[in-house]
C-alpha positions as CSV (number, residue, x, y, z in Angstrom):
1,M,0.0,0.0,0.0
2,E,1.3,3.4,-0.9
3,I,1.3,6.4,1.5
4,K,-0.4,9.0,-0.5
5,K,-0.6,11.9,2.0
6,T,0.3,12.7,5.5
7,A,-2.0,11.2,8.1
8,M,-2.1,10.8,11.8
9,A,-3.7,8.5,14.3
10,G,-3.7,8.3,18.1
11,T,-3.2,10.8,21.0
12,L,-0.5,11.9,23.4
13,E,-2.4,10.5,26.4
14,S,-0.8,8.0,28.7
15,S,-0.8,4.4,27.4
16,D,-1.4,5.6,23.8
17,A,0.8,6.5,20.8
18,Q,0.5,9.2,18.2
19,V,1.6,7.8,14.8
20,T,2.2,10.0,11.7
21,V,2.9,8.6,8.3
22,E,4.1,10.6,5.3
23,P,5.2,9.8,1.8
24,G,8.7,8.5,1.9
25,E,11.9,8.7,-0.2
26,G,12.2,5.1,-1.3
27,K,12.5,3.4,2.1
28,I,11.0,3.2,5.6
29,E,12.3,6.0,7.7
30,L,11.2,5.5,11.3
31,T,11.5,8.0,14.2
32,I,10.5,7.0,17.7
33,E,10.1,9.2,20.7
34,S,9.0,7.2,23.8
35,S,8.8,7.6,27.5
36,V,9.8,3.9,27.7
37,I,12.3,3.8,24.8
38,H,15.1,2.2,27.0
39,Q,12.9,-0.6,28.1
40,Y,10.7,-1.2,24.9
41,G,12.3,0.7,22.0
42,R,13.3,-2.5,20.1
43,Q,9.7,-3.9,20.6
44,I,8.1,-0.7,19.4
45,R,10.3,-0.7,16.3
46,K,9.6,-4.4,15.6
47,V,5.8,-4.1,15.9
48,T,5.8,-1.0,13.7
49,L,7.9,-2.5,11.0
50,E,6.0,-5.8,11.1
51,T,2.7,-3.9,10.8
52,L,3.9,-1.8,7.9
53,D,5.2,-4.9,6.2
54,R,1.8,-6.7,6.6
55,L,0.1,-3.6,5.0
56,G,2.5,-3.7,2.1
57,V,4.1,-0.3,3.0
58,D,7.7,-0.1,2.0
59,N,8.2,3.6,1.3
60,A,7.2,6.0,4.1
61,K,8.4,8.4,6.8
62,V,6.9,7.2,10.1
63,T,7.0,9.2,13.3
64,I,5.8,7.8,16.6
65,F,5.4,9.6,19.9
66,D,4.8,6.7,22.3
67,K,3.4,7.1,25.8
68,G,3.6,3.5,26.9
69,A,1.2,2.0,24.3
70,L,0.6,-1.8,24.3
71,D,1.5,-3.7,21.1
72,C,-2.1,-4.0,20.0
73,T,-2.6,-0.2,20.4
74,L,0.5,0.5,18.4
75,K,-0.6,-1.8,15.6
76,A,-4.0,-0.2,15.5
77,R,-2.5,3.3,15.3
78,V,-0.2,2.4,12.5
79,E,-2.9,0.7,10.6
80,C,-5.3,3.6,11.0
81,A,-2.7,6.2,9.9
82,V,-2.0,4.2,6.8
83,Y,-5.6,3.8,5.9
84,R,-6.2,7.5,6.5
85,S,-3.3,8.4,4.2
86,N,-5.1,6.5,1.5
87,G,-8.5,8.0,2.2
88,I,-9.9,4.6,3.2
89,T,-12.8,5.3,5.5
90,E,-15.3,2.6,4.8
91,N,-15.3,-1.2,4.8
92,L,-12.0,-1.3,6.7
93,P,-10.5,-4.7,7.0
94,W,-9.8,-4.4,10.7
95,G,-8.1,-7.5,12.0
96,G,-8.1,-9.0,8.5
97,V,-4.7,-7.6,7.6
98,I,-3.1,-7.3,11.0
99,K,-2.6,-10.6,12.9
């Protein structure tokens, strides 16, 4: 799936993450800011990259401001931001793409 325009999902509340996706420059460029980066930075990166891969995204700039979100929350935020960037608002395949 192509990132067509900048889109955001999530909040800056505790236990959530704000994910922004933008059109990339030929690769995945991932920036993570997190209150728990030292404990869970690798896991946040892994979950994000796996989710993008499952959605078929291989060219995007992704920025995450994490406030301690669980993996399932992070997956949902990434998925939502990607769908919003493509203008997909109806008949969303929630759970069908993300395992």
